[in-house]
C-alpha positions as CSV (number, residue, x, y, z in Angstrom):
1,M,0.1,0.1,0.1
2,V,0.9,3.3,-0.8
3,K,0.7,6.4,2.2
4,L,0.1,10.1,1.6
5,I,1.3,11.4,5.1
6,A,0.8,14.9,6.9
7,L,2.6,16.4,9.3
8,Y,1.6,19.0,10.9
9,K,3.1,22.0,12.9
10,T,1.3,23.1,16.1
11,P,-1.2,25.7,15.5
12,E,-1.7,29.6,16.9
13,N,-5.2,28.2,17.7
14,K,-5.5,24.2,18.5
15,E,-9.1,24.8,19.1
16,S,-10.3,26.3,16.0
17,F,-7.5,24.1,13.8
18,D,-9.2,21.2,15.5
19,D,-12.5,22.4,14.5
20,H,-12.1,23.1,11.3
21,Y,-9.8,19.8,10.1
22,F,-12.3,17.2,12.2
23,G,-15.5,19.6,11.1
24,T,-14.5,20.3,7.6
25,H,-11.5,18.8,6.0
26,T,-11.6,15.5,7.2
27,E,-15.0,14.6,5.8
28,V,-13.8,16.4,2.5
29,T,-10.9,14.3,2.3
30,K,-13.3,11.0,2.9
31,K,-14.5,11.1,-0.6
32,I,-11.4,11.0,-2.2
33,P,-12.0,7.8,-4.6
34,G,-9.2,5.2,-3.8
35,L,-9.0,5.9,-0.3
36,R,-8.9,2.9,1.2
37,K,-8.6,4.3,5.2
38,M,-7.4,7.3,6.9
39,E,-5.6,7.2,10.6
40,V,-5.3,10.1,12.7
41,T,-2.4,10.6,15.2
42,K,-2.2,13.1,17.6
43,I,0.8,13.9,18.6
44,V,1.7,14.3,22.5
45,G,5.3,14.6,22.9
46,S,8.3,13.0,22.1
47,P,11.1,10.6,24.6
48,M,12.4,14.6,24.3
49,G,9.2,15.7,25.8
50,E,7.4,18.4,24.0
51,S,6.9,17.9,19.8
52,K,6.3,21.1,17.7
53,Y,4.1,18.3,16.1
54,Y,0.7,18.2,16.7
55,L,-1.7,15.7,14.1
56,L,-0.4,13.1,12.1
57,C,-2.8,11.8,8.9
58,E,-2.0,8.5,6.8
59,M,-4.5,8.6,3.8
60,Y,-3.7,4.6,2.3
61,Y,-3.9,4.2,-1.0
62,D,-3.2,0.6,-2.9
63,D,-1.0,2.1,-4.8
64,H,0.3,5.6,-6.9
65,E,-2.0,5.2,-9.8
66,S,-5.0,5.1,-7.1
67,L,-3.2,7.8,-5.3
68,K,-2.9,10.2,-8.4
69,A,-5.7,9.7,-8.9
70,G,-7.5,10.4,-6.1
71,M,-5.4,13.5,-5.6
72,K,-6.7,14.5,-9.7
73,S,-10.1,13.9,-8.7
74,A,-12.4,16.8,-8.3
75,E,-12.6,15.8,-4.2
76,G,-8.3,15.6,-4.8
77,K,-8.5,19.1,-5.4
78,A,-11.5,19.9,-2.7
79,S,-9.1,18.5,-0.3
80,G,-5.6,20.1,-1.7
81,K,-7.8,23.6,-1.9
82,D,-9.3,23.5,2.2
83,L,-5.8,22.6,3.4
84,M,-4.4,25.5,2.0
85,S,-7.1,27.9,3.6
86,F,-6.1,26.6,6.9
87,A,-3.2,24.6,7.1
88,G,-1.2,25.8,4.4
89,E,2.1,27.1,6.4
90,L,1.0,24.0,9.2
91,V,1.8,21.0,7.2
92,T,4.2,18.8,5.5
93,L,3.5,16.0,2.6
94,M,5.0,12.8,1.9
95,I,4.5,9.4,-0.1
96,G,5.7,6.3,1.7
97,E,5.6,2.6,0.3
98,E,4.9,0.4,3.6
99,V,7.1,-1.7,3.5
100,N,6.3,-5.6,5.0
101,E,9.0,-7.6,7.0
């Protein structure tokens, strides 16, 4: 499986961020064609103490082609536009492949 990973830095206003992220953004993102699973993790710290990161979202697709098609879809474009409107300066996006040992 292929993952689109979104890593968010801690926002200035966590409550406002959470309201938009969980109330609007995840609902738009869940509609992207080809998305198999979405897992959201709140970052609560690091082994060294506090973390500058707040949230991690992993979005699973069957393969790179499914991910690309999802991102090109109307729903994918809507999710990207929404993301940039509220978290453009906070988010880092990465693509990964699961490694099964």
